[in-house]
Backbone bond lengths (Angstrom), bond angles and torsions (degrees), N, CA, C in turn:
res aa  C-N    CA-C-N  psi(-1)  N-CA   C-N-CA  omega(-1)  CA-C   N-CA-C  phi
1 X - - - 1.453 - - 1.540 105.79 -
2 X 1.387 115.10 137.95 1.551 120.23 -179.40 1.586 105.81 -67.93
3 X 1.292 105.44 146.08 1.509 117.65 172.11 1.564 105.44 -73.46
4 X 1.432 111.37 130.13 1.529 117.58 176.02 1.598 100.76 -124.49
5 X 1.411 107.91 123.71 1.413 112.15 179.50 1.556 113.77 -69.90
6 X 1.362 115.08 135.65 1.479 112.32 -178.09 1.476 110.32 -79.70
7 X 1.185 115.94 138.17 1.473 126.41 -179.33 1.487 112.85 -77.75
8 X 1.407 122.23 133.94 1.324 124.90 -177.54 1.523 112.13 -82.08
9 X 1.193 118.30 -20.81 1.594 131.56 176.26 1.504 106.37 -89.05
10 X 1.261 114.24 140.24 1.518 115.92 174.82 1.479 109.04 -68.38
11 X 1.411 114.03 154.49 1.408 120.56 173.69 1.633 105.47 -63.72
12 X 1.328 112.48 156.89 1.536 111.69 173.72 1.479 115.83 -60.61
13 X 1.321 126.33 -28.27 1.380 124.43 171.01 1.404 115.32 -59.85
14 X 1.335 115.89 -28.12 1.492 120.28 -179.70 1.621 114.67 -91.36
15 X 1.387 109.19 -35.94 1.428 112.49 -177.02 1.510 119.19 -108.72
16 X 1.356 117.32 -11.56 1.520 128.76 -177.32 1.484 100.58 72.55
17 X 1.404 108.85 -177.73 1.507 122.03 -177.23 1.479 108.40 -166.56
18 X 1.285 115.87 138.42 1.438 126.20 -175.90 1.458 117.42 -75.61
19 X 1.196 129.95 155.16 1.449 127.59 177.73 1.666 105.44 -69.16
20 X 1.343 115.96 141.96 1.449 120.28 -178.92 1.553 109.52 93.23
21 X 1.309 122.29 -21.95 1.472 120.93 -176.10 1.490 109.55 -74.61
22 X 1.326 118.53 160.08 1.543 128.28 176.65 1.470 104.92 -101.25
23 X 1.409 113.37 128.96 1.521 122.80 170.11 1.513 109.06 -115.28
24 X 1.281 113.54 150.94 1.475 117.57 176.35 1.514 106.79 -127.95
25 X 1.431 111.12 163.24 1.383 119.32 178.58 1.434 114.31 -93.07
26 X 1.385 119.69 148.27 1.366 121.48 -177.95 1.629 111.15 -132.72
27 X 1.328 109.88 8.55 1.479 109.76 -179.70 1.541 110.95 -96.67
28 X 1.262 118.13 176.86 1.504 117.34 -175.17 1.515 110.79 -65.86
29 X 1.384 116.54 -39.70 1.365 115.88 -176.19 1.616 118.78 -91.88
30 X 1.336 108.21 9.87 1.565 109.14 173.68 1.419 110.63 -145.38
31 X 1.448 113.74 24.66 1.573 118.72 -179.61 1.503 109.38 -56.09
32 X 1.453 114.22 125.32 1.308 124.83 174.05 1.542 118.17 80.37
33 X 1.321 114.47 -3.38 1.532 112.11 166.44 1.465 110.64 -58.85
34 X 1.354 113.77 144.56 1.482 123.40 177.50 1.448 107.94 -128.42
35 X 1.447 113.69 130.84 1.470 112.87 178.26 1.550 106.25 -131.40
36 X 1.346 113.83 147.16 1.453 116.86 167.73 1.607 106.72 -102.59
37 X 1.362 112.71 121.88 1.413 119.88 -179.93 1.450 114.43 -70.62
38 X 1.245 129.95 137.71 1.444 130.72 179.59 1.594 105.77 -105.93
39 X 1.391 118.13 -10.90 1.465 121.95 174.81 1.500 107.97 -138.91
40 X 1.376 114.28 143.24 1.539 122.37 -177.10 1.511 105.61 -63.50
41 X 1.259 115.53 148.28 1.541 121.96 172.52 1.533 111.29 -111.37
42 X 1.181 118.40 123.49 1.567 124.11 -177.90 1.416 106.37 -75.46
43 X 1.451 111.19 143.27 1.460 117.36 175.26 1.518 104.06 -65.38
44 X 1.226 114.67 146.61 1.566 121.08 174.93 1.553 112.95 92.67
45 X 1.204 115.57 -2.20 1.521 119.01 -179.71 1.485 110.44 -95.15
46 X 1.303 117.94 104.48 1.451 117.77 -178.86 1.511 108.43 -93.55
47 X 1.317 116.15 166.71 1.505 118.91 -179.80 1.654 107.33 108.16
48 X 1.259 114.15 -157.95 1.459 123.61 -176.16 1.595 107.60 -73.61
49 X 1.311 113.35 158.03 1.374 120.95 173.17 1.535 110.25 -64.26
50 X 1.391 118.47 137.79 1.314 124.74 -170.80 1.622 105.22 -91.69
51 X 1.255 118.60 140.18 1.455 121.54 -178.53 1.483 116.63 76.76
52 X 1.334 113.29 -165.55 1.497 119.11 -174.43 1.564 109.98 -91.39
53 X 1.368 114.60 166.70 1.449 116.79 -176.35 1.567 102.42 -164.44
54 X 1.330 117.32 160.62 1.403 123.55 179.81 1.509 107.29 -116.52
55 X 1.357 121.47 126.01 1.449 121.71 178.02 1.507 107.06 -83.78
56 X 1.201 114.14 115.10 1.558 124.74 178.44 1.471 111.15 -79.99
57 X 1.290 114.68 -39.05 1.529 120.22 -171.72 1.566 107.67 -146.21
58 X 1.203 126.05 127.08 1.430 127.53 179.00 1.478 116.35 -81.32
59 X 1.379 116.05 -4.51 1.376 121.74 173.88 1.502 117.85 73.27
60 X 1.352 117.46 -171.01 1.438 120.74 177.91 1.642 106.39 -120.53
61 X 1.141 115.18 88.69 1.460 120.55 -177.84 1.565 109.99 -155.37
62 X 1.320 117.99 176.96 1.478 121.29 -168.81 1.607 109.54 -67.62
63 X 1.253 118.04 -14.67 1.417 124.44 -176.77 1.621 111.52 -97.16
64 X 1.266 121.44 -7.77 1.405 125.80 -165.70 1.558 110.92 -57.51
65 X 1.187 123.06 -48.69 1.432 128.41 179.87 1.411 114.20 -61.72
66 X 1.434 116.63 -40.35 1.410 122.60 -178.33 1.638 109.70 -69.54
67 X 1.337 113.26 -34.83 1.454 116.85 -179.48 1.535 112.43 -82.85
68 X 1.269 122.06 -7.20 1.400 126.46 -170.80 1.418 111.70 -56.27
69 X 1.411 118.33 -44.64 1.504 122.14 -173.36 1.538 108.87 -75.30
70 X 1.316 123.48 -7.51 1.459 123.74 174.36 1.436 114.81 -93.24
71 X 1.359 116.82 2.78 1.393 120.45 179.28 1.606 118.14 -56.61
72 X 1.243 124.16 131.24 1.435 130.86 175.66 1.536 114.08 61.54
73 X 1.319 112.66 31.03 1.477 123.42 175.66 1.539 109.20 -124.45
74 X 1.231 120.09 142.67 1.416 130.23 175.41 1.530 109.77 -66.33
75 X 1.246 119.11 108.22 1.470 123.39 -179.74 1.553 108.95 -130.27
76 X 1.436 119.28 -171.24 1.367 122.29 -175.06 1.600 106.21 -145.99
77 X 1.287 117.07 171.63 1.457 120.74 -178.69 1.470 114.48 -61.51
78 X 1.291 116.53 -40.34 1.484 125.82 -175.99 1.549 108.86 -62.26
79 X 1.291 115.16 -41.79 1.375 117.15 -176.55 1.543 114.02 -75.73
80 X 1.364 113.08 -30.22 1.486 118.75 178.10 1.458 109.02 -73.66
81 X 1.253 120.33 -39.15 1.478 126.32 179.56 1.507 108.82 -65.14
82 X 1.329 120.69 -47.68 1.544 124.21 175.18 1.457 107.56 -56.68
83 X 1.246 127.52 -47.02 1.462 128.45 176.40 1.430 117.53 -55.65
84 X 1.399 110.75 -44.55 1.516 118.32 -176.67 1.512 104.55 -67.44
85 X 1.380 115.00 -47.43 1.542 118.77 -172.84 1.623 114.99 -62.24
86 X 1.341 113.64 -16.28 1.371 116.06 173.52 1.474 117.01 -59.27
87 X 1.233 112.27 -39.05 1.557 118.99 -179.69 1.535 112.19 -102.42
88 X 1.354 117.86 -28.23 1.492 125.50 178.43 1.518 116.00 -128.10
89 X 1.281 114.91 75.40 1.527 120.80 -168.78 1.566 110.96 -53.07
90 X 1.285 120.47 -26.77 1.460 117.57 -177.15 1.543 115.66 -97.62
91 X 1.221 116.18 8.36 1.550 119.09 -176.59 1.394 111.03 -79.58
92 X 1.355 118.68 150.77 1.387 127.28 172.57 1.412 111.92 -94.26
93 X 1.276 125.89 161.16 1.497 127.56 -175.76 1.398 110.52 -58.60
94 X 1.373 118.06 146.05 1.315 129.81 173.40 1.536 110.85 -84.25
95 X 1.265 114.80 -7.73 1.460 119.13 -177.27 1.580 111.39 -120.70
96 X 1.359 106.93 36.15 1.533 111.88 169.63 1.484 110.82 -80.55
97 X 1.273 121.36 146.07 1.389 130.20 -172.83 1.604 116.46 -66.11
98 X 1.362 111.45 -26.47 1.513 116.89 177.18 1.568 111.96 -72.59
99 X 1.395 119.58 -16.81 1.473 118.18 -177.72 1.584 106.59 -119.36
100 X 1.239 119.10 33.94 1.544 119.99 177.56 1.519 100.16 -139.06
101 X 1.386 109.36 143.33 1.436 123.33 178.83 1.493 105.49 -127.01
102 X 1.463 112.56 153.39 1.350 116.98 172.17 1.597 112.30 -73.91
103 X 1.316 116.47 143.98 1.561 117.05 172.92 1.490 109.90 -73.82
104 X 1.278 120.84 141.16 1.446 120.78 174.93 1.506 106.83 -65.09
105 X 1.420 116.99 144.60 1.535 127.44 172.31 1.567 109.71 -62.54
């Protein structure tokens, strides 16, 4: 099993996130992805990011090339998942709150 570095900051589903902040992926399938949230995320909400967001960086992961054409555009979790599942039907969303952390200020 590959080593996954434990994050010091809580995942968005545990700590929440305010609108306008930048979150980044730390899972194997979303490593390095960076999003600017357009809607706040309440603590305790599992699953995909709610509302719109802008992908600032597609990261270095198995979906990077797939997500490249969404860079710097307002999108949402449903659109991202639909695009990912075209090539990987069994994948879960790379924008789930349990695999994203807020970036430090």
